[in-house]
Backbone bond lengths (Angstrom), bond angles and torsions (degrees), N, CA, C in turn:
res aa  C-N    CA-C-N  psi(-1)  N-CA   C-N-CA  omega(-1)  CA-C   N-CA-C  phi
1 M - - - 1.452 - - 1.528 109.53 -
2 K 1.267 114.27 151.51 1.454 119.21 178.24 1.526 109.47 -84.41
3 K 1.312 115.04 164.51 1.465 120.65 -178.29 1.525 111.15 -60.30
4 Q 1.332 117.55 -38.47 1.459 121.28 -179.40 1.531 110.73 -65.94
5 E 1.332 116.79 -40.02 1.465 120.28 179.81 1.522 110.67 -65.27
6 L 1.335 117.20 -39.05 1.454 120.82 179.23 1.517 111.43 -64.99
7 S 1.329 115.91 -39.16 1.455 118.37 -178.82 1.528 110.96 -69.21
8 C 1.325 117.50 -25.63 1.465 120.43 176.45 1.521 110.65 -71.27
9 L 1.330 117.18 -32.08 1.456 121.20 -177.82 1.520 112.18 -76.13
10 G 1.260 118.43 -30.47 1.454 121.37 -177.99 1.505 110.05 -178.01
11 Q 1.309 116.38 -157.22 1.454 121.13 -178.51 1.523 109.51 -83.10
12 T 1.331 115.51 159.24 1.454 120.52 175.47 1.514 108.83 -122.29
13 D 1.337 115.16 151.28 1.458 118.44 177.23 1.521 109.55 -87.98
14 I 1.318 116.77 -169.72 1.460 121.88 -175.99 1.523 111.41 -60.81
15 K 1.319 117.59 -36.96 1.464 121.34 -177.60 1.523 112.79 -83.32
16 G 1.336 117.49 -2.07 1.452 120.34 177.88 1.508 113.67 92.06
17 K 1.330 116.99 6.58 1.463 119.98 178.79 1.526 108.97 -82.25
18 A 1.322 115.33 149.21 1.467 120.31 -178.96 1.519 109.38 -71.73
19 V 1.327 115.53 138.82 1.457 122.59 177.38 1.522 107.23 -121.88
20 M 1.320 116.21 132.57 1.465 119.22 179.90 1.523 109.53 -78.11
21 S 1.299 115.38 129.82 1.453 119.57 176.02 1.523 108.90 -82.94
22 K 1.313 116.74 174.75 1.467 120.82 -179.40 1.519 110.78 -64.04
23 T 1.325 117.49 -38.41 1.470 119.32 179.48 1.526 110.62 -68.39
24 D 1.342 116.50 -38.66 1.465 119.11 177.35 1.520 110.57 -64.03
25 N 1.332 116.15 -39.63 1.460 121.18 178.60 1.526 110.15 -64.34
26 K 1.331 115.92 -40.99 1.469 120.43 178.55 1.523 110.23 -62.89
27 W 1.343 116.97 -43.06 1.463 120.49 178.63 1.518 110.83 -63.67
28 A 1.328 116.76 -36.36 1.456 119.96 178.41 1.528 110.20 -65.19
29 E 1.335 117.13 -40.63 1.468 120.72 177.81 1.522 111.11 -64.64
30 V 1.328 116.18 -43.61 1.465 120.72 179.75 1.522 110.18 -63.64
31 T 1.319 116.85 -42.20 1.463 121.17 179.00 1.524 110.77 -63.59
32 E 1.317 115.96 -41.67 1.467 119.77 178.58 1.526 111.11 -64.05
33 Q 1.335 116.39 -42.37 1.466 120.30 178.75 1.531 110.65 -64.76
34 N 1.335 116.12 -40.97 1.467 119.61 177.93 1.524 111.05 -62.21
35 S 1.334 116.39 -39.25 1.466 119.94 178.41 1.522 110.73 -63.11
36 K 1.333 117.14 -41.86 1.462 121.03 177.40 1.522 110.83 -63.74
37 D 1.349 116.38 -41.91 1.462 120.41 179.31 1.522 111.25 -63.66
38 I 1.323 116.75 -39.22 1.462 120.79 179.22 1.522 110.41 -63.48
39 V 1.332 116.56 -41.90 1.467 120.22 178.30 1.528 110.04 -62.79
40 D 1.355 117.02 -42.47 1.468 120.74 178.26 1.527 111.43 -62.68
41 I 1.314 116.42 -42.24 1.471 120.76 -179.75 1.527 110.20 -64.99
42 K 1.329 116.75 -42.82 1.464 119.82 178.52 1.525 110.65 -62.22
43 H 1.320 116.74 -39.93 1.467 120.50 178.06 1.530 110.55 -64.02
44 S 1.332 116.59 -43.11 1.468 120.30 179.40 1.524 111.27 -63.15
45 I 1.305 117.22 -41.26 1.464 121.22 178.46 1.523 109.87 -63.37
46 D 1.327 116.61 -41.32 1.463 120.62 178.91 1.526 110.91 -62.86
47 V 1.330 117.15 -41.94 1.469 121.04 178.94 1.522 109.98 -63.68
48 I 1.311 117.01 -43.90 1.471 120.70 179.78 1.523 109.96 -63.20
49 K 1.330 116.29 -45.07 1.464 120.23 -178.66 1.515 112.07 -62.59
50 N 1.309 117.03 -45.75 1.457 120.62 -171.56 1.515 114.56 -90.35
51 N 1.300 119.24 -21.95 1.456 120.44 -174.05 1.524 111.49 -114.53
52 H 1.301 116.93 -60.15 1.456 120.63 -171.98 1.526 112.33 -68.64
53 L 1.310 117.81 -36.72 1.463 119.19 -179.81 1.521 111.13 -65.28
54 H 1.324 117.15 -32.67 1.464 120.29 176.74 1.528 110.27 -64.02
55 H 1.328 116.46 -43.62 1.464 120.13 178.90 1.528 111.28 -65.06
56 I 1.304 116.63 -42.39 1.468 120.27 178.96 1.521 110.01 -62.86
57 E 1.330 116.70 -42.04 1.467 120.85 179.96 1.528 111.13 -62.66
58 S 1.321 117.20 -42.80 1.473 119.70 179.91 1.527 110.65 -68.41
59 D 1.338 117.59 -37.44 1.463 120.17 176.91 1.525 111.45 -64.61
60 M 1.322 116.72 -39.19 1.463 119.82 178.82 1.525 110.74 -66.87
61 A 1.327 117.96 -35.70 1.464 120.93 177.59 1.526 110.20 -63.94
62 K 1.336 116.23 -41.28 1.471 120.10 177.62 1.532 110.23 -63.39
63 Q 1.323 116.72 -42.46 1.464 120.24 179.74 1.519 110.98 -64.27
64 S 1.315 117.57 -38.59 1.468 120.99 179.02 1.518 111.09 -62.71
65 K 1.334 116.78 -41.41 1.461 120.26 178.32 1.523 110.62 -65.23
66 A 1.326 117.55 -40.72 1.467 121.43 179.25 1.525 110.41 -64.90
67 I 1.320 116.95 -40.15 1.467 120.88 179.78 1.527 110.17 -66.24
68 E 1.336 117.74 -39.33 1.463 120.74 177.29 1.525 111.07 -61.99
69 K 1.338 117.51 -41.55 1.465 120.92 178.22 1.520 110.79 -62.56
70 I 1.323 116.71 -44.68 1.472 120.38 179.22 1.521 109.68 -63.84
71 D 1.318 117.13 -41.52 1.460 121.55 179.70 1.525 110.59 -61.28
72 N 1.327 117.36 -43.87 1.465 120.90 178.32 1.523 111.20 -63.30
73 R 1.326 116.99 -40.56 1.468 120.27 178.38 1.524 111.31 -62.87
74 I 1.313 116.90 -40.72 1.475 120.07 179.01 1.527 110.05 -63.21
75 W 1.339 117.73 -42.15 1.458 120.03 179.11 1.533 111.12 -64.28
76 W 1.342 117.39 -38.89 1.460 120.21 177.03 1.530 111.02 -64.25
77 V 1.303 117.58 -43.64 1.471 121.01 179.05 1.518 109.76 -63.85
78 L 1.326 117.59 -42.80 1.463 120.82 178.73 1.531 110.58 -62.92
79 G 1.339 116.98 -42.46 1.470 120.40 178.81 1.519 111.99 -63.08
80 I 1.339 117.43 -43.42 1.469 121.14 178.23 1.524 110.38 -64.33
81 L 1.326 117.37 -40.26 1.466 121.04 179.01 1.531 111.13 -62.88
82 V 1.321 116.96 -45.09 1.470 120.73 179.55 1.524 109.87 -66.43
83 A 1.340 116.83 -42.99 1.465 120.15 -179.91 1.520 110.90 -63.30
84 S 1.322 118.21 -42.67 1.473 120.01 179.94 1.525 110.86 -67.24
85 T 1.316 117.46 -34.58 1.468 119.88 177.38 1.520 110.60 -67.05
86 V 1.333 116.89 -43.25 1.464 121.03 179.89 1.524 109.48 -66.01
87 I 1.332 118.27 -43.33 1.466 120.97 178.78 1.525 110.74 -62.63
88 G 1.310 116.49 -41.06 1.469 120.25 177.29 1.521 111.79 -62.98
89 M 1.315 117.55 -39.46 1.462 120.77 179.40 1.520 110.55 -69.37
90 I 1.316 118.21 -36.71 1.468 121.62 178.85 1.528 110.15 -67.22
91 K 1.330 118.04 -42.32 1.474 121.75 179.96 1.526 111.68 -63.40
92 N 1.322 115.36 -39.10 1.471 119.14 -176.68 1.532 111.69 -86.52
93 G 1.291 117.91 -1.16 1.469 120.91 176.71 1.509 112.26 80.08
94 L 1.301 119.02 34.15 1.463 125.77 178.39 1.463 109.71 63.12
């Protein structure tokens, strides 16, 4: 970088080298912290994608099977109820 470009970025010392001001240093700390946070967030997303979604998927499969069993039982109960009503009506002569 040229001397003029360095002076635009911040302060310069006697030899013309760029010196970080306190605000520049603060921005560097904030940027570093944000980078660490981004890495943590990416790791958390990866864990959720690869681990937790598998568990949720298997739990939903179990729930689907349980719901199918309950659904079949309801249809059997409904069929027996209708059959017993029809048989009762036939015995009593409608």
